[in-house]
C-alpha positions, -999 to +999 in steps of 0.1 A: +065-663-369+046-633-382+075-608-406+076-577-390+066-544-414+094-525-423+099-492-404+071-467-419+101-442-425+132-449-447+161-447-426+179-460-464+175-423-471+204-411-443+236-399-457+266-417-447+285-387-451+322-380-434+336-353-427+370-337-411+367-318-383+401-300-393+382-282-416+353-263-397+334-246-430+304-270-444+303-269-483+265-265-496+263-301-503+277-310-468+252-286-451+221-300-472+235-340-465+232-327-425+202-309-424+183-339-445+198-362-416+188-340-390+151-338-405+152-377-406+162-383-373+136-363-357+110-377-380+118-412-369+125-403-333+085-389-332+072-418-346+089-442-326+088-427-290+049-419-300+044-456-300+051-458-267+028-435-258+003-454-281+011-485-256+012-467-225+047-477-222+056-441-220+092-425-232+111-399-238+113-376-271+123-336-266+155-351-254+169-372-281+146-349-304+165-321-292+201-336-292+199-346-333+219-319-348+250-328-326+246-363-326+244-364-367+272-344-367+293-362-343+284-392-365+305-377-396+330-374-376+334-408-363+329-415-402+355-387-413+383-392-385+378-428-366+412-427-352+406-397-334+372-405-310+363-432-291+331-437-313+300-435-286+275-412-281+278-414-244+250-394-231+244-383-190+208-382-194+194-415-200+161-408-212+175-398-244+180-435-251+160-433-285+194-414-302+208-449-292+182-471-307+185-452-337+219-449-343+224-484-339+194-490-364+215-464-388+250-485-385+226-516-391+235-535-358+194-531-348+167-542-371+145-509-379+115-527-379+122-529-343+126-491-331+082-495-329+086-520-297+104-489-279+101-501-241+077-529-246+081-563-228+108-584-238+119-561-271+151-552-259+144-515-257+143-506-226+136-469-215+174-468-205+202-480-226+219-515-210+248-530-222+244-563-240+208-559-242+197-544-278+225-549-304+244-516-310+241-501-277+280-498-262+269-478-229+246-482-197+238-447-189+223-452-154+205-422-139+210-383-147+243-373-140+259-408-138+282-408-172+304-377-168+323-391-141+327-428-154+338-411-191+369-396-176+376-426-167+370-434-206+392-408-216+421-416-188+421-453-207+419-440-239+450-411-241+456-390-273+418-395-285+387-373-282+355-386-256+322-369-259+294-365-237+263-355-244+248-336-216+218-315-204+209-285-182+190-316-162+219-333-154+242-305-151+222-302-122+233-328-101+264-328-080+280-354-095+287-334-128+305-312-103+328-333-093+337-350-128+342-309-140+368-307-111+383-342-124+383-331-158+399-301-153+425-310-137+437-336-154+432-320-188+413-353-198+401-346-236+364-349-232+335-327-250+304-319-234+280-310-259+248-293-236+214-290-243+198-261-225+169-261-233+156-244-199+132-275-197+130-306-167+104-325-159+079-303-137+090-272-151+120-248-162+152-238-145+150-205-153+120-202-126+126-225-100+171-223-099+168-184-109+207-183-095+217-214-119+239-210-152+254-241-166+280-220-186+291-199-152+288-231-135+314-251-159+337-222-156+334-215-122+350-252-123+372-240-145+361-256-180+362-237-212+323-230-223+313-219-262+275-212-257+256-206-288+226-215-313+221-254-308+196-249-341+223-231-366+241-256-384+271-241-393+281-223-361+273-256-342+294-277-367+324-246-364+320-249-321+321-288-325+351-284-347+370-262-326+358-281-292+371-316-308+406-305-322+415-290-290+429-309-265+418-307-232+383-306-217+355-280-233+319-280-228+292-267-260+262-250-240+240-253-269+206-230-262+172-243-284+138-246-272+127-281-261+113-300-289+114-273-317+094-271-340+073-298-327+032-279-323+019-283-288+050-290-271+077-269-281+095-250-253+077-268-228+081-296-206+049-318-223+080-322-239+103-335-220+082-370-216+066-388-246+052-373-272+012-375-274-001-394-302-027-363-306+005-345-312+029-366-332+003-373-361-002-336-369+039-334-370+042-363-395+009-357-416+031-318-421+059-337-430+039-356-454+050-386-438+019-409-446+026-441-439+044-434-403+009-419-396-012-447-407+010-472-388+005-447-355-030-447-360-032-488-357-006-496-328-026-515-307-027-507-264-018-538-250-039-546-216-034-569-192-062-597-194-057-614-161-084-612-134-069-616-099-093-631-071-092-609-039-091-577-045-115-548-064-120-525-093-108-494-072-077-489-089-052-462-076-023-445-076-005-443-044+025-424-052-006-397-057-028-406-022+005-400-008+002-364-017-036-361-012-033-377+027-006-354+034-030-329+024-059-334+049-033-338+075-021-303+064-055-291+065-058-299+097-031-280+111-033-240+113-014-216+092+005-207+114+017-241+125+023-252+085+043-219+077+066-227+113+068-268+114+064-283+080+088-280+048+080-297+018+112-303-011+105-315-044+130-325-069+116-318-104+092-350-096+060-334-078+035-350-104+048-383-108+059-383-063+024-367-052+038-334-045+017-317-068-013-316-050+007-301-019+023-276-045-014-269-054-030-262-019-001-248+002+025-230-018+037-213+010+055-245+024+063-261-013+105-254-021+107-272-058+146-275-055+157-290-087+172-323-097+202-325-066+184-354-044+212-355-020+209-319-010+173-319-012+174-347+012+201-333+036+179-297+038+146-316+042+168-331+069+185-300+087+149-283+085+130-315+105+164-306+134+148-292+161+117-308+179+084-305+167+095-292+130+098-318+103+110-322+066+092-339+035+111-349+011+104-373-017+120-389-052+120-422-070+133-457-050+161-458-073+168-427-056+174-439-026+210-457-029+227-418-040+215-407-005+226-431+021+252-409+031+226-379+036+207-402+053+231-415+078+235-379+090+202-370+094+203-398+116+226-388+135+212-353+135+181-365+151+160-353+120+124-355+119+120-364+082+085-379+065+102-395+030+080-409+003+102-426-022+080-436-051+084-463-081+092-486-058+096-522-066+094-532-108+060-526-115+056-506-145+088-502-146+095-497-186+130-475-177+137-507-166+170-519-145+189-487-137+150-476-122+139-505-102+135-492-070+147-525-051+170-522-026+148-498-004+157-516+026+194-497+025+176-468+041+176-482+075+211-486+081+212-472+113+225-495+148+196-508+172+205-483+195+202-453+167+177-429+160+141-443+151+142-454+114+104-469+099+100-481+062+065-485+056+050-500+023+014-500+022-012-521-002-033-500-012-052-464-013-073-469+018-038-483+037-019-456+023-041-427+040-041-444+071-006-445+074+000-411+067-022-402+085-010-425+117+029-410+115+026-377+099+034-363+138+056-392+148+097-383+155+124-394+131+130-406+098+098-422+083+103-437+050+069-443+031+066-464-005+048-468-036+045-480-069+049-464-101+016-485-109-020-479-098-029-512-074-066-523-068-081-523-030-079-553-010-109-577+003-112-598+029-129-634+024-166-621+018-159-596-002-158-561+019-127-537+016-101-553+040-090-512+048-125-503+051-145-478+068-129-474+106-095-491+098-069-475+114-029-481+105-006-492+135+029-489+128+053-519+135+016-542+138+022-570+109-018-577+095-035-616+085-049-608+055-060-646+053-056-675+075-041-714+061-030-742+077-006-754+052+017-723+057+019-683+052+029-662+025+043-631+041+037-598+013+038-565+012+031-535-016+021-539-048+029-577-042-004-583-020-026-582-043-012-606-063+000-630-037-039-629-026-048-642-058-024-671-054-041-676-024-078-678-032-062-698-062-045-729-043-077-730-018-097-735-046-070-767-052-073-775-015-041-759-002-048-737+029-025-707+030-024-680+048-014-645+039+007-617+057+009-580+051+039-566+065+033-532+056+059-524+083+085-536+068+117-534+091+100-537+126+097-573+142+059-581+153+063-608+179+030-617+181+030-622+139+065-642+141+055-667+168+023-670+147+040-676+113+072-696+128+049-720+139+035-731+103+048-754+082+063-728+062+069-698+056+069-679+025+084-642+013+074-628-016+086-594-026+094-571-055+126-561-038+160-577-045+165-610-028+201-599-021+187-567-004+147-571+011+127-581+034+132-618+029+170-617+036+162-603+065+128-623+076+143-655+074+171-647+102+146-632+122+129-667+129+157-684+134+170-660+163+138-668+178+140-706+177+115-711+148+124-738+115+096-740+095+104-743+056+115-705+044+118-694+006+120-661-004+109-649-040+118-615-049+135-593-078+169-615-093+176-610-129+178-579-151+144-562-162+124-569-196+107-535-201+076-534-208+044-528-178+034-551-154+054-577-178+077-572-150+067-599-125+059-630-146+096-622-156+109-625-122+087-654-113+067-632-084+033-630-104+005-652-087+017-684-110+054-677-099+041-676-062+017-708-066+047-724-081+070-723-050+040-727-025+036-760-037+071-772-040+072-763-005+042-782+002+057-813-017 
């Protein structure tokens, strides 16, 4: 086994100083030690998060980079007054995971050389902290805004101790933080919020898209004492933090600064929210004289999947983007007056990720950036679509669908017309890992049999996505369309032509035979389909004639197709959804209810994630190899 190269920045230079928060004034030596630690940590974060950019696994640099001063001071408090704190750097912005990994390395729990495997598959360093995975990680952050309500309970379990939560102006837009604030104030919990207020989120600046929103005024409205100041003024920040942690009860420090301060090319911009591009990281490190770090970064290899998938072409497209392009095409067929009167598009700060940017660019008059408020934004879209002939269009990540279930029920009860796009479904390309897996999407279909129509669609490639949107756009009711983070190839027929080529029309509720077969049938959809096609083609080469069905409408029974596969020797559902809640958990019941008893099996996501990109598929056993092995088991 090759010995990993040492981390190219010496973390041993970190000065493990202890500070007593009862003394709010720094000596010259203490101030210099803090400044040295801040610079060292920021340099390290730039380097190892940039490896995520170099490897294509993404990541986030600006958030962890910003909050280094608070973290370094907290670390000194934890060392200087250990009995006064729950010594965990709780953070409600899960994408600031680089902070957790860096401090785990500084504490000696995590080998420093492992940091450069940030978000890589099987590195145990996923894109959000997960308890029990990487050594030294002390909590799982989940999604934005989920930690503060949680650590209120930690504070209740640790009376007399200070509990700290690193916050952000983005996280503070989530409604559950408002609830957490009210409880913290009512119960006089010893919770200290350190909020990085840099006026930057993924899609823009809160001051632009939420002009009435103020973190300070909002928290004060809940009764929370707030202290606002410059997060880059070390003496003032230290003084304010000392006052906060030595004063009983809840308090929020709102620390103003530019995003990624001091990093040329991304300072103050929303480009700093995501991972720092290598082209920006190298000049930063060069300016710092960190030659070893620069050389390391220049030599990072971009991993590529070398597997050749049979039965699909080389036209790779991101269906999450195609969704928006298809909507623009349909909107273009409407008159300007109809568009403005009948359609409203509400984004949740994710327009570049969920395909809304083409809509925003083409028709800004019907577009709203609603901020990081998925529940409220969904309901607003549904309320717009309450009247006949009107419809709201809403999108966010599939993992957040779970947060909107109550709002979906209310929209159904009010007969709303909503076209919903939930991107990043499944697990493909999901370096953010388990908390961002979009695997419980069938939860959207939670109405009664005689309730308002709800349809779930998961097209397999770009052409089918376009045809799907064209077919369902003007339909009433709630329509949920899913797509993956990853690009998917064009599906081919058995003659090597595009299956969803010229003249194809999508028929809601109808399943499609992609390949015929006598041994049994695989049922799949979305990004699972091209992997299943590959498995079918390879099985045919081995003499096992297996058929394949694309079930692009997930929750509607196609009686004709169910009868067809129900008479086959076996049926295997292969999907990236949760084995407990996905299509496979229903499909077997549908068969039995109609008296069909083929051998039945179901492959789906059932493990915690492994990080990385395509590697998530074999990790769950739902790649072509996993499918082939299960088929061989079924045919004996």
